N, C-alpha and C positions, 0 to 999 in steps of 0.2 A: 686845483684838485677837481676831479670829475665826480659825477654821481651815477647812480645806477641806470639811468636813462641813457647813459653813453656805452653801456655794456653791448659788445658785439663779438662774434666769433673771431678768434685771434688776437683780441686785446689781451695785452699783459698787465698784470697788476701787482701790487705788493701787498700781501695778506698774511698775518701771524708770522712776520719775518721770514717769508718764503716768496718766491717769485712764481706766479701762475699764469698760464695762458687760458683764456676762456674757450672750451671745447663746445659746449652747447649752453644756451640759456633760454628761459621761458618767463615772460613777464606774466604774473597771475593776479587778478582782480577778483577775489572771492566776493559773493554776495554780502557777507558779513564780514567785518574786520578790515584791516589794512592791506593794501595791496603789497606785493613782494616780487622778488626776482629769484628763481631757482636757477642755479648755475651747475654745470660740470666744469671743474678746472683740473688742468694738468701742471703739475710742478715741473718747472724747468730744471730744477737742481736734484730733485729725488726720483724723477720719472714715475710718479704715482698720480692716480686720478682720484680726486675727491669731489663730493657734492658740498655745495655750500649755498645757503639761502640769505639774501640780503633784504632789508626792508626797502621798500620803494622810497627813492630819494636819498638813500644813505650815501655817504661820501666814500670814494674808492680812490686809492692812490695808483694812478697809471704810471707805468715804467716803460722807457724805451729800450727795445732789444733790437739788435742789429745783426743780420746775418752776414758773415764774411767768408769768401771763398778761401780755401786752403787745400794743400796737397800734402799727403803723407809722406814723409822722407824715411824715417827709421825708428827703431824701438830699441832702447837700451836701459841701463840700470836706472836711469833718471826718469823714465817715461817714454812717452810717445812724441816724437818731434814732427811738427808740421811746418810748412812755408806758406806764407801768404802769396797767392798767386799773382797779385799786382805789386806790392811792395818789396817782395822777397824777403819779409821780416820773418824769423824763425820763432817758434814758440814750442815749448814742451809741456805737456799737460799729463795728468795721472789716467790711468785706465778707467777709473770709475766715471770720468766725465764723457766717455766715448759710449754711445748707444749699442755699438757691436763691434769691440776691437778684434774679435776672433776673425773677422772677414776683412781687416785691413790688409793691403799689400802695397808694396813700394809704388808711388806715382798715383795712388787712389785719391780722387777727388772728394772733398767733404765740404760741410758748412759749419763754421763755428758760431754759436749763439753768444753774443756779447751783450752784457748789462752795460749800457752807455754811461750811466752815472759813476760807476765804479771801474769802467774799462776792464771788466773782468770776464773771463770765460765761463759761461754756464754750462754748455754742453757742446760736444762734437758730434754731429749727426751724418752718418753714412746715407747715401742714396737709398732709396727703399729696395733696390736690388742691385746686385753686384755679379760680374762675370769672374768665375774661377775655374781653373783647370783642375781635372782630377789627377793626382800623382801616384795614387795606388787604389786599386780595387780587384776583387776576383774578376776573372774573365767573364764577359757576358755571354749569354745563350742566344744565338740567332733566332729570330722569329719570337722571342719570348716578350712581348710588348703589351699583351692585353691583361696580364696578371697585375694585382696589386701587392706583389711581393717586393720587399726592398732588401738592399744589401748594404753594408758599410762601405763607405768611400773616403779616402783622405784627399782633402784638397791642397792647393799649393800654399795656403797659410797655415798648414798642419792641423786644420780642425777636421774632425771627423763627421760626416752627416750620412743620412739613409738616402739612397738613391734607388731607381728601379734596376730590374736585372739587366737590361739591355745597355746600360752605361759601361764604358770601358775606359781604361788608363788613357790619358790624354785629351779626353773629351773636354769641352768648354761648357760650363754648366751656368745657368742663371740662378742665384740664390736670393731668397727673401731676407733682407737683413733684420726685419722686425720679428720674424718668426724662426729663421735658421733653416728653413725647409727649402728643399729642392724645387724649382718651378719649372725648368725645361732644359733641354739640351740645345745648345746653339749650333746651327749649321754653318760652318766657316766658308764653305764654297762660294756663298753670296757676298763675302767681305773682301 
């Protein structure tokens, strides 16, 4: 078992029957009173951020989390099915474990976070951005690129997002999976 002097960013710990990753920490030694460690922790099972203060020297339970590469295969009544890219083992999980299921498309590469002690999937994380094609939107207006006006566009995963007026059907877009926002249009001539 470790103690608070072992706390660092990215360390995964078991606290109050949940698994957390340390996002940031600060060792505090006040003029009066005992030292303590102030932390910001992200739950790996509930995707929430919490503040927690540990007394200096307090015992903490470190857990091993492994990231494994998977590829999205399909979605059906049982959930979302993925395949390990090295072992070809298939796995079906519930959508609640996926950070942005609305942006998953067939063949998409993801990372599964496994709790080593129980060999259990905690989360499925998509990359921070994905490339998706526009399947439907109203026609763009040529030359209208300077305004901050947006219109709805349906992507190949059937999700609708807001895009600038110059975006057309068939365009390839870069989408931020954390916010669900349009980032940029991808020029395919260089690919």
